[in-house]
C-alpha positions as CSV (number, residue, x, y, z in Angstrom):
1,M,33.4,-31.2,20.1
2,D,36.5,-33.7,19.6
3,R,39.8,-32.6,18.7
4,K,39.1,-35.5,15.9
5,Q,35.7,-33.5,14.5
6,L,37.6,-30.5,14.8
7,I,40.6,-31.9,12.5
8,I,38.1,-32.9,9.8
9,E,36.3,-29.8,9.6
10,A,39.3,-27.3,9.3
11,A,40.4,-30.0,7.0
12,T,37.4,-29.5,4.6
13,K,36.9,-26.0,5.2
14,S,41.0,-26.0,4.2
15,F,40.5,-28.1,0.9
16,S,37.5,-26.2,0.1
17,L,39.3,-23.2,-0.2
18,F,42.8,-24.0,-1.4
19,G,42.5,-27.3,-3.1
20,Y,44.2,-31.0,-2.3
21,K,47.6,-29.6,-3.7
22,A,47.6,-26.1,-1.3
23,T,46.4,-27.5,1.6
24,T,49.2,-28.0,4.3
25,M,49.2,-29.7,7.7
26,D,49.8,-26.4,9.4
27,Q,47.2,-24.7,7.6
28,V,44.9,-27.7,9.1
29,A,46.5,-27.3,12.5
30,K,46.1,-23.5,12.5
31,L,42.2,-23.8,11.4
32,A,41.4,-26.3,13.6
33,N,43.5,-24.2,16.4
34,V,45.7,-27.6,17.2
35,G,49.1,-27.9,17.2
36,K,50.8,-29.9,14.0
37,G,51.4,-33.1,16.3
38,T,47.9,-33.0,17.3
39,I,46.7,-33.8,13.8
40,Y,49.0,-37.0,13.1
41,T,47.6,-38.6,16.5
42,F,44.7,-39.2,14.1
43,F,45.7,-39.3,10.9
44,K,49.1,-40.4,9.5
45,N,49.5,-37.8,6.9
46,K,47.4,-35.6,4.6
47,E,45.8,-38.4,2.5
48,E,44.9,-40.1,4.9
49,L,42.8,-36.8,6.4
50,F,41.5,-36.3,3.1
51,D,40.6,-39.9,2.2
52,E,38.6,-39.8,5.9
53,I,36.6,-36.6,4.4
54,I,35.9,-38.1,1.0
55,S,34.3,-41.4,2.7
56,T,32.3,-39.4,4.9
57,L,31.3,-37.1,2.0
58,I,30.6,-40.3,-0.2
59,K,28.3,-40.9,2.9
60,E,26.3,-37.6,2.8
61,M,26.3,-38.2,-1.1
62,K,24.6,-41.9,-0.5
63,N,22.1,-40.6,2.1
64,A,21.0,-37.6,0.4
65,A,19.9,-39.8,-2.6
66,E,18.4,-42.4,-0.3
67,S,16.1,-39.4,1.3
68,S,14.6,-38.6,-2.4
69,F,13.4,-42.9,-3.1
70,D,9.7,-43.0,-2.3
71,S,8.2,-46.4,-2.5
72,S,4.7,-45.4,-4.3
73,L,6.6,-43.8,-7.1
74,S,8.2,-46.0,-10.5
75,F,11.6,-47.0,-10.5
76,H,12.3,-44.3,-13.4
77,E,11.2,-41.7,-11.0
78,N,12.8,-42.5,-8.1
79,V,15.9,-43.1,-10.2
80,H,15.8,-39.8,-11.7
81,R,15.2,-38.1,-8.1
82,A,18.3,-40.1,-7.1
83,L,20.8,-39.0,-9.9
84,F,19.0,-35.3,-9.6
85,K,20.0,-35.1,-5.6
86,I,23.8,-37.0,-6.4
87,L,24.2,-34.2,-8.4
88,E,22.9,-31.7,-6.8
89,F,24.6,-32.5,-3.8
90,R,28.1,-32.6,-6.3
91,R,27.3,-29.2,-7.4
92,K,26.6,-27.5,-4.6
93,H,28.5,-28.8,-1.7
94,Q,31.7,-26.4,-2.0
95,L,34.5,-29.1,-1.4
96,T,33.0,-31.0,-4.6
97,I,33.1,-28.3,-6.6
98,K,37.0,-27.2,-5.9
99,L,37.9,-30.7,-6.2
100,F,36.1,-30.6,-9.9
101,E,38.1,-27.4,-10.3
102,E,41.8,-28.7,-9.2
103,E,41.2,-32.2,-11.4
104,K,40.3,-30.1,-14.1
105,E,43.2,-27.2,-13.8
106,M,45.7,-29.1,-12.5
107,G,45.2,-33.0,-13.0
108,T,46.3,-33.5,-9.2
109,P,47.0,-37.6,-9.2
110,A,45.6,-37.5,-5.3
111,V,42.2,-35.7,-6.3
112,M,41.7,-38.0,-9.9
113,D,41.7,-41.0,-7.4
114,V,39.3,-39.5,-5.2
115,M,36.9,-38.1,-8.0
116,E,37.3,-41.8,-9.5
117,K,36.2,-43.2,-5.7
118,M,33.4,-40.9,-6.0
119,E,31.8,-41.9,-9.2
120,T,32.8,-45.6,-8.2
121,A,30.4,-45.0,-4.9
122,I,27.9,-43.6,-7.3
123,L,28.0,-46.2,-10.1
124,N,27.2,-48.6,-7.5
125,Y,24.7,-47.2,-5.9
126,I,22.8,-46.8,-9.0
127,K,23.7,-50.6,-10.1
128,E,22.1,-51.6,-7.0
129,K,19.0,-50.1,-7.4
130,V,18.7,-51.3,-11.2
131,A,19.7,-55.0,-10.4
132,T,16.7,-54.5,-7.7
133,A,14.4,-52.8,-10.2
134,I,15.3,-56.0,-12.3
135,E,14.6,-58.2,-9.4
136,S,11.2,-57.1,-8.9
137,G,10.2,-56.9,-12.4
138,E,9.8,-53.5,-12.9
139,I,12.1,-53.3,-15.7
140,K,13.3,-55.7,-18.1
141,K,16.6,-58.4,-17.7
142,C,19.8,-55.6,-18.8
143,D,23.5,-55.4,-17.6
144,P,23.3,-53.3,-14.3
145,E,26.5,-52.1,-14.5
146,L,26.1,-51.1,-18.2
147,T,22.4,-49.6,-17.3
148,A,23.7,-47.3,-14.5
149,F,26.9,-46.2,-16.5
150,V,24.7,-45.0,-19.1
151,M,22.1,-43.2,-16.9
152,F,24.8,-41.1,-14.7
153,K,26.6,-40.2,-18.1
154,L,23.2,-39.1,-19.1
155,Y,22.6,-37.2,-16.3
156,I,25.5,-35.7,-16.1
157,A,25.3,-34.5,-19.6
158,L,22.0,-33.1,-19.2
159,I,23.2,-31.6,-16.6
160,F,26.3,-30.2,-16.8
161,D,27.5,-30.2,-20.3
162,W,24.1,-29.1,-21.9
163,E,24.6,-25.7,-19.9
164,K,28.0,-25.0,-21.0
165,K,26.3,-24.1,-24.8
166,H,22.4,-23.8,-23.9
167,K,20.0,-22.6,-21.4
168,P,20.2,-24.9,-18.5
169,L,17.6,-27.8,-18.3
170,E,14.4,-27.6,-15.6
171,K,14.2,-30.5,-13.3
172,E,11.2,-31.6,-14.9
173,E,13.0,-31.4,-18.5
174,I,15.6,-33.4,-17.3
175,A,13.3,-36.1,-15.6
176,E,11.0,-35.9,-19.2
177,L,14.2,-36.5,-21.2
178,F,15.7,-39.1,-18.8
179,E,12.3,-41.5,-19.3
180,Q,12.2,-40.6,-23.1
181,Y,16.2,-41.8,-23.6
182,I,16.3,-44.7,-21.3
183,F,12.7,-45.8,-20.2
184,K,10.7,-45.3,-23.6
185,G,13.7,-45.1,-26.4
186,L,12.7,-42.9,-29.5
187,S,10.7,-45.0,-31.4
188,N,7.0,-44.2,-31.7
């Protein structure tokens, strides 16, 4: 494994364990078993290193969502599968868990920025899928950006917010609720 990759893996581990604010380049160097100067041959500063890790994380999240798409399924089944995969990834990945904690507890500006970047990437991904479904006639004409936002926020509410005070919903229950509220509406 090359040194740059060792540094990235060590930094990911450090950010996952200690958060952004508490991670130092000295810690990363120690974990990577390289001199601190070696890190600076690849990255100008901690921010640039962090950005590289987050960019990779976003790509992995998008790949996880893409792998859930099945061309034999309807748009709403596929968007459910993709959103569930994205949020499952976010919920289980140690780095995102730590970043959510740090954002909530400390409000670290750099963490708030990358969390915004992550959400924007997710919303843009969903928006593209909505636009494609509109073009193919699978769903009626709507504002893709607004629709992506509503879908994403509904998913967050059903997965994260609901379980704060209630029994967590099963994946199938979430799919049914998503279909009911987004695609069917509440009328008879």
